[in-house]
C-alpha positions in Angstrom: 141.6 107.2 93.9 141.6 104.7 96.8 138.3 102.9 97.2 137.6 100.9 100.4 136.1 97.4 100.3 133.5 98.5 102.8 132.0 101.9 102.9 131.3 104.3 105.7 129.2 107.4 105.6 132.3 109.5 106.2 134.2 107.9 103.3 131.2 108.4 101.0 130.9 112.1 102.0 134.6 112.6 101.3 134.1 111.6 97.7 132.2 114.8 97.1 135.5 116.7 97.8 137.2 115.3 94.8 137.2 117.2 91.5 134.5 116.5 89.1 137.1 115.5 86.5 138.7 112.8 88.8 135.3 111.5 89.9 134.0 111.3 86.3 137.2 109.6 85.0 137.1 106.9 87.7 133.3 106.4 87.5 133.4 106.1 83.8 136.1 103.4 84.0 133.8 101.2 86.1 131.4 100.8 83.2 131.6 99.1 79.8 131.0 100.9 76.6 127.5 99.6 76.4 124.6 101.9 77.6 121.2 100.4 77.9 117.6 101.5 77.7 114.2 99.8 77.9 111.0 100.2 75.8 108.5 100.9 78.5 105.4 102.9 79.5 104.5 104.8 82.7 101.0 104.4 83.9 99.9 106.6 86.7 96.7 104.8 87.9 95.7 107.6 90.3 96.9 111.1 91.3 94.8 111.2 94.5 97.2 111.2 97.5 96.4 111.9 101.1 100.1 112.3 102.0 100.4 115.6 100.1 104.2 115.8 100.3 105.7 119.3 100.0 108.1 117.9 97.4 105.3 116.8 95.1 103.4 118.7 92.4 101.5 115.6 91.2 99.1 114.9 94.0 95.4 116.0 94.1 92.5 115.8 96.5 89.8 113.2 95.8 87.4 115.7 94.3 90.0 117.0 91.9 91.9 113.8 91.0 91.2 110.6 89.1 91.4 106.8 89.6 91.7 104.7 86.5 89.4 101.8 85.9 91.0 98.4 85.1 89.8 98.9 81.5 91.6 102.2 81.2 94.8 100.7 82.5 94.5 97.8 80.0 93.9 100.2 77.2 97.2 102.0 78.0 98.9 98.7 78.4 97.7 97.7 74.9 98.9 100.9 73.4 102.4 100.4 75.0 102.7 96.8 73.8 101.8 97.9 70.3 104.7 100.3 70.5 107.0 97.4 71.5 107.0 97.9 75.2 108.4 95.1 77.3 107.8 96.8 80.7 104.9 98.7 82.4 105.9 101.1 85.1 102.8 101.5 87.3 102.7 104.0 90.1 100.3 106.4 91.6 99.5 108.0 95.0 98.4 107.0 98.5 94.7 106.7 97.6 92.5 105.4 100.5 89.9 104.2 98.0 92.3 101.7 96.4 92.3 98.2 97.8 94.7 95.3 97.3 91.9 93.6 95.2 92.2 96.5 92.7 95.9 95.8 92.1 95.3 92.0 92.0 92.6 92.5 89.3 94.8 94.9 87.4 97.9 92.7 87.4 96.0 89.5 86.6 94.2 91.2 83.7 97.4 92.6 82.3 99.1 89.2 82.5 96.1 87.4 80.9 96.1 89.8 78.0 99.9 90.5 77.7 101.7 87.6 79.4 105.2 88.7 78.1 105.2 92.3 79.4 106.9 92.8 82.8 104.8 94.5 85.5 107.1 96.8 87.5 104.7 98.5 89.9 104.2 100.3 93.2 106.8 102.2 95.2 107.8 101.0 98.6 105.8 103.9 100.1 102.7 102.8 98.2 103.1 99.2 99.5 103.6 100.5 103.0 100.5 102.7 102.7 98.5 99.7 101.4 99.6 97.5 104.2 98.4 100.0 106.8 95.1 100.5 104.9 94.5 96.7 104.6 95.9 95.9 108.1 98.2 93.3 106.5 101.9 92.7 106.9 104.3 93.9 104.1 105.1 90.3 103.4 101.4 89.4 102.9 100.8 92.4 100.6 103.8 91.7 98.5 103.1 87.9 98.3 99.6 88.5 97.1 100.8 91.1 94.5 103.5 88.7 93.3 100.9 85.9 92.9 98.8 88.3 90.8 101.7 89.2 88.5 104.0 91.8 90.1 107.5 91.0 88.9 109.6 94.1 90.0 109.3 97.3 91.9 110.4 100.9 91.0 112.6 102.8 93.4 110.4 105.8 94.1 109.5 107.1 97.5 113.1 106.9 98.8 113.7 110.6 98.5 116.4 111.0 101.1 116.8 108.2 103.6 117.3 110.5 106.5 114.3 111.2 108.7 115.3 114.8 109.6 115.0 115.6 106.0 111.9 113.4 105.4 110.1 115.2 108.2 110.3 118.4 106.1 109.8 117.1 102.5 107.6 114.0 102.9 106.4 113.9 106.5 103.2 111.8 106.0 104.6 108.7 104.3 106.9 105.8 105.2 110.1 106.7 107.0 113.6 105.6 106.1 113.5 102.3 108.0 110.1 101.5 106.7 111.1 102.1 103.1 114.2 99.9 103.5 112.1 97.2 105.2 109.6 97.0 102.3 112.5 96.7 99.9 114.2 94.0 101.9 111.0 92.0 102.2 110.5 92.3 98.4 114.0 91.1 97.7 113.5 88.1 100.1 110.4 87.2 98.2 112.3 87.3 94.9 111.0 90.6 93.7 113.8 92.7 92.3 113.6 96.5 92.6 115.3 99.8 91.8 116.3 102.5 94.2 116.2 106.3 93.8 117.5 109.4 95.6 115.8 112.8 95.2 118.5 115.4 95.6 119.1 119.1 95.1 116.5 120.5 97.6 117.2 121.0 101.3 119.7 118.1 101.8 123.5 118.3 101.9 126.3 116.0 101.0 126.2 114.2 104.3 122.5 113.3 103.8 123.3 112.0 100.3 126.2 110.0 101.8 123.9 108.5 104.4 121.4 107.6 101.7 124.0 105.9 99.5 125.4 104.0 102.5 122.1 102.6 103.4 121.4 101.4 99.9 124.9 99.9 99.6 124.5 98.1 102.9 121.1 96.6 102.0 122.4 95.5 98.6 125.3 93.7 100.2 122.7 91.8 102.3 120.1 91.0 99.6 121.5 91.6 96.1 117.9 92.6 95.2 118.5 96.0 93.7 118.9 96.4 90.0 119.4 100.1 89.2 120.0 103.3 91.1 118.3 106.4 89.8 119.5 109.8 91.0 116.5 112.1 90.6 117.1 115.8 90.3 114.5 117.8 92.3 112.3 120.1 90.2 110.6 122.6 92.5 108.0 124.2 90.2 104.4 123.9 91.5 105.6 122.3 94.8 105.4 123.8 98.3 109.2 123.6 98.5 109.4 126.1 95.6 109.3 128.9 98.3 112.8 127.9 99.5 114.2 126.0 96.5 113.9 128.3 93.5 115.4 126.1 90.8 117.0 122.7 90.2 120.6 122.2 91.2 123.4 123.0 88.7 124.9 120.5 86.2 128.2 120.2 88.1 126.4 119.0 91.2 124.3 116.6 89.2 127.3 115.0 87.4 129.3 114.8 90.6 126.4 113.1 92.4 126.0 110.6 89.5 129.7 109.8 89.6 129.8 109.3 93.4 126.7 107.1 93.1 128.5 104.8 90.5 131.6 104.6 92.6 129.8 103.7 95.8 127.1 101.5 94.3 129.3 99.2 92.3 127.1 96.4 93.7 124.3 97.8 91.5 124.1 96.7 87.9 123.2 100.2 86.8 123.2 103.9 87.5 120.7 105.8 85.4 120.8 109.1 83.6 117.0 109.8 83.9 116.5 111.9 80.8 113.1 113.2 82.0 114.8 115.2 84.7 118.2 115.9 83.1 117.2 116.7 79.5 118.9 115.2 76.5 122.2 117.0 76.5 123.0 116.5 80.2 121.9 112.9 80.0 124.5 112.3 77.3 127.2 114.0 79.4 126.2 111.8 82.4 127.1 108.7 80.4 130.8 109.8 80.8 130.3 110.4 84.5 129.2 106.9 85.7 125.7 106.5 84.3 125.3 103.4 82.1 121.5 103.5 81.4 119.1 106.2 80.1 115.9 104.6 81.4 113.4 104.2 78.6 110.8 105.5 76.2 108.4 106.1 79.1 105.5 107.0 76.8 103.6 109.3 79.2 105.6 110.4 82.3 103.4 112.8 84.4 105.0 113.1 87.9 108.1 115.1 87.0 106.3 117.1 84.3 103.8 118.3 86.9 106.8 119.8 88.7 107.9 121.8 85.6 110.0 119.3 83.6 110.1 120.5 80.0 111.3 117.3 78.4 109.1 115.3 76.0 106.4 112.9 77.4 107.8 110.2 75.1 111.3 109.4 73.8 111.5 107.3 70.7 114.2 104.6 70.5 116.1 106.5 67.7 116.4 109.6 70.0 117.6 107.4 72.9 120.2 105.9 70.5 121.4 109.4 69.6 121.8 110.4 73.2 123.9 107.3 73.9 126.0 107.6 70.7 126.6 111.3 71.5 128.6 110.2 74.5 130.6 107.8 72.3 128.8 104.7 73.7 127.0 101.8 72.2 123.2 101.6 72.6 121.5 98.4 73.6 117.9 97.6 74.4 117.4 95.7 77.6 114.6 94.2 79.6 113.6 95.1 83.1 116.2 92.7 84.6 119.1 94.0 82.4 119.2 91.1 79.9 120.4 92.6 76.6 117.7 92.1 73.9 119.6 93.7 71.0 122.6 95.9 70.2 121.7 98.9 68.0 124.1 99.4 65.1 
């Protein structure tokens, strides 16, 4: 397989024409035998969201939803640290009742009580929404959040970085350029982030190729991305369920993971997100270019609202079995991909 030094959208799209065997073999050769995971917890501070994306089953109106107090967030953080968590993954919705001071108090309180835990929080679309709400620049918002304790950002909200698709699946939140601008600003401030792609709905291979190209190009510029997480769309309880009846098939999933690893060799990691894939397919994905299985999560809500039937929590021993089932060696990492221990 001939791989160019610099990608184009056309060249990325052509990768999808290769057989899954050839893609998997080459993608697997790009990784070492070590597959990583993190001990972490998801904290969804609110499910109130005015954007009401057709792709989402998690959002609620103000009168139906919730907003956690700082004390409630701290309680969940304490439970996570007690279970050995080194990372808190904190995301929610576009809630107009949430101010920047809320996040500053939250992050400072977490850091005061648990100084060693890494705060990975707020998607690029949440940051963009907050900047509009507060009438502040993206740089000012992120600088204040960093000063309060923000250390990294998750990759959510990217969906598909093509505005013809975004206008149908997430029309009321940041567009492609705005998502990329938030990430570039974060990277320039020294805040590392992940990136995602939600696939298997109304997009096609060309849209996926455009998405991967934009991520590859920004990474060449900033080197600020850590991991890429291909997210499989789950349609249940979403408005898109009328036209997308079920998640895409395993061949398409594995092919997309392999193409992602081949294109995004400038990313440290491509994840097999077990919440969306399930245990068996996650293990298979580790032979098709994925080299990380995310983490313990301890209370994932967003995907489960859309019909995911995986557990809310994955103990370390189960993650180890998923990894070893693919003939790989399991290793616990931190948020920034420093290996903490190899599991024997």
